[in-house]
N, C-alpha and C positions, 0 to 999 in steps of 0.2 A: 388018855386022850387029853386031859387037861394040860398035860406037860407039852404036848404037841401044839396044842392051841397057844400056849404061853410062849413057845418057841416061835411059832408063826407070829404072834403078836410083836414079840421083840424084834423080829426080823423086819416086819411091817414098820415098826417104830423107827428102827434103823434106816429103812428105805425112805421113810418120811423125812428123817433128819437129813439124810444125804440129799433128797430132792430139795429140801429147804436150803441146805448149803449151796447146792447147785444154782439155785434160783438167785440167792444172794450174790455168788460169785459172778453169775450172768449178769445181774444188775450192776455190780461193780465194774465189771468189763464194759458194759454199755456207757456207763457214765464216762469211764476213761476213754472210750472211743469218741464220745461226744466231745471231751475236753481236747483229744487229739485233733479232732476235726476243726475245732474252734482255733486251736493253735495254728493249724495248717492254713485256715482262712487268713488268720493274722499275718502269718508268714508271707502268704501270697500278696496280700495288700501291701505289705511292707516292700516286697519285692517290686511290686507295680510303681510304687512311689520312688523307689530307688531307680528304676529305669527311666521314668520320667525325669527325674532330677538329672540323671545321667545325659538324657537327650537334651535337656535345657543347657547343661554344661557344655555339651558338644556344640550346640548351635551357637552359644556364646563364645566359645572358642573360634569357631569358624568366623563370626563377626569381627572379633579381635584380629585374627589373622588377615582378614580383608582390610581392616582399618590400618593395620601395620603396613600393608603393602601400599596402601594410597599414601600414607605418611612417608614412607620411603621413596614413592615417586615424586612426591612434592618436594621432599629434600633433594632429590637429584636435580629437579627443575631449578630450585633455589641456588644449588651450587652452580649449575650452568649459567644462570642469570648473574650470579656474583662474578663469575669469571669474566662475563661479558662486561660488567660494569668496571671491573678491575682493569680490563684491556681499554675500555674507553677512557678511564682516568689516565692511563699511561699515554694515549693519544693527546689527550687535553694538555697534559704536562709538556709533552714535546711541542705542541702548537704554542703554548705560552712561552716556553723557552725560545722557540723561533721568533715570537712577538717581541719578547725582550731583547733579543739579539739585534732585531731590526730596530727598535727603539735606541739601543746604544749606538748603533751605527748612525742613525739620524742625528742623535745627540753630538757624536763626534763630528759630523758634517757642519752642524750648525755652530759648534764650537769652533771649527777651523774657520768657517765663513766669518765669524764674529772677529776672530783674531786678524783675519785678512783685512776686514773693514776698519779695524783699529789702527791698522799700520798706515 
């Protein structure tokens, strides 16, 4: 009978050891689970910051594209105005040429009249 009790006690001790090991294992698993959950939370926060940064970048890109479009439109208007100015300069040069031609003609007439009066 003592032997049976010894064997039962040994088995009970073995079971107690197993239960203790299981509890310790459970505790480690729960700690790891908590660590994983914290890591997951940090990852989600990082993801959120990345998404917010991406959104800001996209908004900035949109503003840049709109500014680029306005600049291109202004450039086009400036080029059109430049062409008008150049055309106006050509007209002015023509007019000046005609004026100088008229001045030469008048000068020639005056010169001819002076010659006539000198004779």
